[in-house]
KENU-68660 format. One record per residue (C-alpha): x, y, z; chain; residue in three letters; residue number from 1. Coordinates in steps of 0.05 Angstrom, whole numbers, always signed. Layout:
BEGIN
[atom [X Y Z] 'A' 'ALA' NUM] ...
//
This chain:
BEGIN
[atom [+118 -255 -204] 'A' 'UNK' 1] [atom [+73 -208 -244] 'A' 'UNK' 2] [atom [+118 -148 -251] 'A' 'UNK' 3] [atom [+65 -104 -285] 'A' 'UNK' 4] [atom [+15 -113 -229] 'A' 'UNK' 5] [atom [+68 -106 -174] 'A' 'UNK' 6] [atom [+97 -43 -205] 'A' 'UNK' 7] [atom [+27 -14 -210] 'A' 'UNK' 8] [atom [+16 -29 -137] 'A' 'UNK' 9] [atom [+83 -4 -110] 'A' 'UNK' 10] [atom [+95 +54 -159] 'A' 'UNK' 11] [atom [+25 +74 -181] 'A' 'UNK' 12] [atom [+11 +129 -231] 'A' 'UNK' 13] [atom [-61 +135 -206] 'A' 'UNK' 14] [atom [-94 +117 -140] 'A' 'UNK' 15] [atom [-165 +110 -114] 'A' 'UNK' 16] [atom [-179 +118 -40] 'A' 'UNK' 17] [atom [-238 +72 -24] 'A' 'UNK' 18] [atom [-268 +99 +40] 'A' 'UNK' 19] [atom [-242 +169 +29] 'A' 'UNK' 20] [atom [-270 +218 +80] 'A' 'UNK' 21] [atom [-277 +292 +92] 'A' 'UNK' 22] [atom [-278 +281 +167] 'A' 'UNK' 23] [atom [-212 +296 +203] 'A' 'UNK' 24] [atom [-190 +238 +247] 'A' 'UNK' 25] [atom [-214 +184 +200] 'A' 'UNK' 26] [atom [-162 +142 +164] 'A' 'UNK' 27] [atom [-195 +157 +97] 'A' 'UNK' 28] [atom [-185 +231 +111] 'A' 'UNK' 29] [atom [-112 +223 +133] 'A' 'UNK' 30] [atom [-94 +183 +71] 'A' 'UNK' 31] [atom [-126 +235 +25] 'A' 'UNK' 32] [atom [-92 +291 +62] 'A' 'UNK' 33] [atom [-24 +257 +58] 'A' 'UNK' 34] [atom [-30 +244 -16] 'A' 'UNK' 35] [atom [-46 +317 -29] 'A' 'UNK' 36] [atom [+2 +352 +19] 'A' 'UNK' 37] [atom [+63 +310 +0] 'A' 'UNK' 38] [atom [+56 +328 -74] 'A' 'UNK' 39] [atom [+37 +262 -107] 'A' 'UNK' 40] [atom [+36 +276 -182] 'A' 'UNK' 41] [atom [-11 +220 -203] 'A' 'UNK' 42] [atom [-86 +223 -207] 'A' 'UNK' 43] [atom [-125 +214 -142] 'A' 'UNK' 44] [atom [-197 +189 -140] 'A' 'UNK' 45] [atom [-235 +192 -74] 'A' 'UNK' 46] [atom [-288 +137 -69] 'A' 'UNK' 47] [atom [-347 +151 -23] 'A' 'UNK' 48] [atom [-421 +141 -41] 'A' 'UNK' 49] [atom [-442 +196 +8] 'A' 'UNK' 50] [atom [-397 +252 -17] 'A' 'UNK' 51] [atom [-395 +295 -80] 'A' 'UNK' 52] [atom [-326 +324 -65] 'A' 'UNK' 53] [atom [-270 +309 -16] 'A' 'UNK' 54] [atom [-213 +358 -3] 'A' 'UNK' 55] [atom [-227 +393 -68] 'A' 'UNK' 56] [atom [-229 +330 -111] 'A' 'UNK' 57] [atom [-291 +300 -145] 'A' 'UNK' 58] [atom [-314 +239 -107] 'A' 'UNK' 59] [atom [-344 +177 -138] 'A' 'UNK' 60] [atom [-397 +130 -110] 'A' 'UNK' 61] [atom [-357 +68 -130] 'A' 'UNK' 62] [atom [-293 +51 -164] 'A' 'UNK' 63] [atom [-333 +28 -225] 'A' 'UNK' 64] [atom [-355 +101 -235] 'A' 'UNK' 65] [atom [-284 +127 -245] 'A' 'UNK' 66] [atom [-276 +141 -319] 'A' 'UNK' 67] [atom [-201 +127 -322] 'A' 'UNK' 68] [atom [-156 +68 -307] 'A' 'UNK' 69] [atom [-129 +59 -236] 'A' 'UNK' 70] [atom [-63 +28 -216] 'A' 'UNK' 71] [atom [-74 +21 -141] 'A' 'UNK' 72] [atom [-134 +24 -94] 'A' 'UNK' 73] [atom [-121 +44 -22] 'A' 'UNK' 74] [atom [-175 +10 +19] 'A' 'UNK' 75] [atom [-198 +38 +86] 'A' 'UNK' 76] [atom [-270 +13 +90] 'A' 'UNK' 77] [atom [-292 -36 +146] 'A' 'UNK' 78] [atom [-269 -108 +139] 'A' 'UNK' 79] [atom [-338 -134 +121] 'A' 'UNK' 80] [atom [-338 -91 +58] 'A' 'UNK' 81] [atom [-269 -107 +32] 'A' 'UNK' 82] [atom [-288 -170 -6] 'A' 'UNK' 83] [atom [-340 -132 -45] 'A' 'UNK' 84] [atom [-291 -76 -59] 'A' 'UNK' 85] [atom [-239 -127 -82] 'A' 'UNK' 86] [atom [-289 -155 -133] 'A' 'UNK' 87] [atom [-305 -85 -158] 'A' 'UNK' 88] [atom [-231 -68 -164] 'A' 'UNK' 89] [atom [-217 -132 -202] 'A' 'UNK' 90] [atom [-273 -117 -252] 'A' 'UNK' 91] [atom [-245 -47 -260] 'A' 'UNK' 92] [atom [-175 -74 -276] 'A' 'UNK' 93] [atom [-140 -44 -215] 'A' 'UNK' 94] [atom [-69 -72 -212] 'A' 'UNK' 95] [atom [-61 -74 -137] 'A' 'UNK' 96] [atom [-96 -64 -70] 'A' 'UNK' 97] [atom [-65 -30 -10] 'A' 'UNK' 98] [atom [-111 -56 +44] 'A' 'UNK' 99] [atom [-102 -14 +107] 'A' 'UNK' 100] [atom [-164 -43 +140] 'A' 'UNK' 101] [atom [-152 -91 +198] 'A' 'UNK' 102] [atom [-197 -146 +225] 'A' 'UNK' 103] [atom [-172 -207 +186] 'A' 'UNK' 104] [atom [-124 -264 +202] 'A' 'UNK' 105] [atom [-90 -223 +257] 'A' 'UNK' 106] [atom [-155 -231 +297] 'A' 'UNK' 107] [atom [-172 -301 +272] 'A' 'UNK' 108] [atom [-213 -281 +211] 'A' 'UNK' 109] [atom [-170 -319 +161] 'A' 'UNK' 110] [atom [-228 -344 +119] 'A' 'UNK' 111] [atom [-247 -274 +97] 'A' 'UNK' 112] [atom [-174 -256 +83] 'A' 'UNK' 113] [atom [-167 -319 +40] 'A' 'UNK' 114] [atom [-230 -301 +1] 'A' 'UNK' 115] [atom [-203 -232 -14] 'A' 'UNK' 116] [atom [-137 -260 -40] 'A' 'UNK' 117] [atom [-173 -313 -82] 'A' 'UNK' 118] [atom [-218 -260 -112] 'A' 'UNK' 119] [atom [-159 -214 -127] 'A' 'UNK' 120] [atom [-120 -271 -160] 'A' 'UNK' 121] [atom [-178 -285 -208] 'A' 'UNK' 122] [atom [-167 -216 -237] 'A' 'UNK' 123] [atom [-91 -215 -233] 'A' 'UNK' 124] [atom [-93 -162 -178] 'A' 'UNK' 125] [atom [-38 -161 -124] 'A' 'UNK' 126] [atom [-54 -149 -51] 'A' 'UNK' 127] [atom [-11 -112 -1] 'A' 'UNK' 128] [atom [-36 -125 +70] 'A' 'UNK' 129] [atom [-86 -126 +99] 'A' 'UNK' 130] [atom [-75 -94 +167] 'A' 'UNK' 131] [atom [-21 -44 +145] 'A' 'UNK' 132] [atom [-2 +29 +152] 'A' 'UNK' 133] [atom [+8 +37 +77] 'A' 'UNK' 134] [atom [+67 +54 +32] 'A' 'UNK' 135] [atom [+112 +115 +24] 'A' 'UNK' 136] [atom [+161 +135 -29] 'A' 'UNK' 137] [atom [+202 +199 -28] 'A' 'UNK' 138] [atom [+224 +194 -101] 'A' 'UNK' 139] [atom [+151 +185 -123] 'A' 'UNK' 140] [atom [+125 +238 -73] 'A' 'UNK' 141] [atom [+75 +185 -52] 'A' 'UNK' 142] [atom [+49 +179 +19] 'A' 'UNK' 143] [atom [-5 +126 +11] 'A' 'UNK' 144] [atom [-11 +115 +85] 'A' 'UNK' 145] [atom [-35 +144 +151] 'A' 'UNK' 146] [atom [+36 +154 +176] 'A' 'UNK' 147] [atom [+52 +226 +194] 'A' 'UNK' 148] [atom [+111 +242 +148] 'A' 'UNK' 149] [atom [+136 +228 +78] 'A' 'UNK' 150] [atom [+208 +204 +88] 'A' 'UNK' 151] [atom [+263 +253 +75] 'A' 'UNK' 152] [atom [+307 +239 +14] 'A' 'UNK' 153] [atom [+352 +179 +24] 'A' 'UNK' 154] [atom [+376 +116 -10] 'A' 'UNK' 155] [atom [+355 +62 +39] 'A' 'UNK' 156] [atom [+286 +29 +36] 'A' 'UNK' 157] [atom [+251 -9 +92] 'A' 'UNK' 158] [atom [+201 -66 +91] 'A' 'UNK' 159] [atom [+166 -74 +159] 'A' 'UNK' 160] [atom [+118 -127 +183] 'A' 'UNK' 161] [atom [+100 -83 +242] 'A' 'UNK' 162] [atom [+58 -22 +230] 'A' 'UNK' 163] [atom [+73 +8 +298] 'A' 'UNK' 164] [atom [+148 +3 +286] 'A' 'UNK' 165] [atom [+140 +34 +217] 'A' 'UNK' 166] [atom [+103 +94 +245] 'A' 'UNK' 167] [atom [+154 +103 +301] 'A' 'UNK' 168] [atom [+212 +98 +252] 'A' 'UNK' 169] [atom [+178 +146 +204] 'A' 'UNK' 170] [atom [+171 +198 +259] 'A' 'UNK' 171] [atom [+240 +186 +289] 'A' 'UNK' 172] [atom [+277 +188 +223] 'A' 'UNK' 173] [atom [+240 +251 +201] 'A' 'UNK' 174] [atom [+255 +289 +265] 'A' 'UNK' 175] [atom [+328 +266 +264] 'A' 'UNK' 176] [atom [+334 +285 +190] 'A' 'UNK' 177] [atom [+351 +213 +169] 'A' 'UNK' 178] [atom [+329 +196 +98] 'A' 'UNK' 179] [atom [+294 +136 +68] 'A' 'UNK' 180] [atom [+269 +129 -3] 'A' 'UNK' 181] [atom [+214 +79 +10] 'A' 'UNK' 182] [atom [+177 +51 +70] 'A' 'UNK' 183] [atom [+132 -9 +61] 'A' 'UNK' 184] [atom [+83 -37 +112] 'A' 'UNK' 185] [atom [+65 -109 +94] 'A' 'UNK' 186] [atom [+22 -131 +154] 'A' 'UNK' 187] [atom [-11 -199 +145] 'A' 'UNK' 188] [atom [+26 -214 +79] 'A' 'UNK' 189] [atom [-36 -247 +50] 'A' 'UNK' 190] [atom [-4 -241 -20] 'A' 'UNK' 191] [atom [+54 -193 -30] 'A' 'UNK' 192] [atom [+111 -213 +17] 'A' 'UNK' 193] [atom [+183 -196 +34] 'A' 'UNK' 194] [atom [+211 -233 -27] 'A' 'UNK' 195] [atom [+165 -196 -76] 'A' 'UNK' 196] [atom [+186 -127 -50] 'A' 'UNK' 197] [atom [+260 -146 -46] 'A' 'UNK' 198] [atom [+258 -164 -120] 'A' 'UNK' 199] [atom [+221 -98 -134] 'A' 'UNK' 200] [atom [+273 -57 -95] 'A' 'UNK' 201] [atom [+331 -94 -128] 'A' 'UNK' 202] [atom [+308 -62 -194] 'A' 'UNK' 203] [atom [+294 +6 -162] 'A' 'UNK' 204] [atom [+346 +58 -181] 'A' 'UNK' 205] [atom [+329 +100 -120] 'A' 'UNK' 206] [atom [+346 +45 -70] 'A' 'UNK' 207] [atom [+417 +25 -54] 'A' 'UNK' 208] [atom [+405 -18 +7] 'A' 'UNK' 209] [atom [+345 -55 +35] 'A' 'UNK' 210] [atom [+326 -58 +109] 'A' 'UNK' 211] [atom [+277 -108 +139] 'A' 'UNK' 212] [atom [+237 -115 +203] 'A' 'UNK' 213] [atom [+213 -188 +205] 'A' 'UNK' 214] [atom [+165 -221 +252] 'A' 'UNK' 215] [atom [+154 -285 +212] 'A' 'UNK' 216] [atom [+154 -318 +143] 'A' 'UNK' 217] [atom [+101 -353 +102] 'A' 'UNK' 218] [atom [+151 -376 +50] 'A' 'UNK' 219] [atom [+222 -378 +78] 'A' 'UNK' 220] [atom [+251 -411 +16] 'A' 'UNK' 221] [atom [+225 -356 -30] 'A' 'UNK' 222] [atom [+254 -303 +18] 'A' 'UNK' 223] [atom [+323 -337 +19] 'A' 'UNK' 224] [atom [+324 -343 -57] 'A' 'UNK' 225] [atom [+304 -270 -68] 'A' 'UNK' 226] [atom [+356 -247 -16] 'A' 'UNK' 227] [atom [+412 -287 -48] 'A' 'UNK' 228] [atom [+395 -259 -117] 'A' 'UNK' 229] [atom [+392 -187 -94] 'A' 'UNK' 230] [atom [+449 -143 -119] 'A' 'UNK' 231] [atom [+438 -96 -60] 'A' 'UNK' 232] [atom [+458 -106 +13] 'A' 'UNK' 233] [atom [+401 -128 +59] 'A' 'UNK' 234] 
//
């Protein structure tokens, strides 16, 4: 596993929102709003060719126009544009993609999903998703998702294959004052899977136990090996 790329994806020091929007109700707006209101300390780069500024931040026409390096790109553009964006992110040296966009293998469009992963792998870029809610981390003050709340401070972390369950748990735990450090939505698991994140969380000082919501595996053996090696209860 490429630890550098995975750490950049799951604990980014800078993020670009590809498909950022100034229009309330759009996912690109909600992701931007969450990043700002929850106090993320890293750099945020809105990407939208039709905007000069979004929520007070300078917007860029493409990720290639950003003058600085980027750890993670949060992608909210339509499915037909994601392959092109993946290529642009790879050329830019982005470490990881958080692909919120749906419309891939979950609806039978596996060929496009496979092309995206193959393109990302050429550049050493990791892919979380597609078809996900996003990721959240209390200790990093990072809400890179369209879920309503950043988790309250806690020591458990959750990996969920279901986006609907993650949103419901996010809201329920927040209103009941139950803390989590990290919530990860993994969706189609085109690249990053349960085993990858278990290994990441095993090294995370802010996580003392790991919770999973599983609907299926792509590599059961890898999952079993990662779980057995984990020093933390699952």
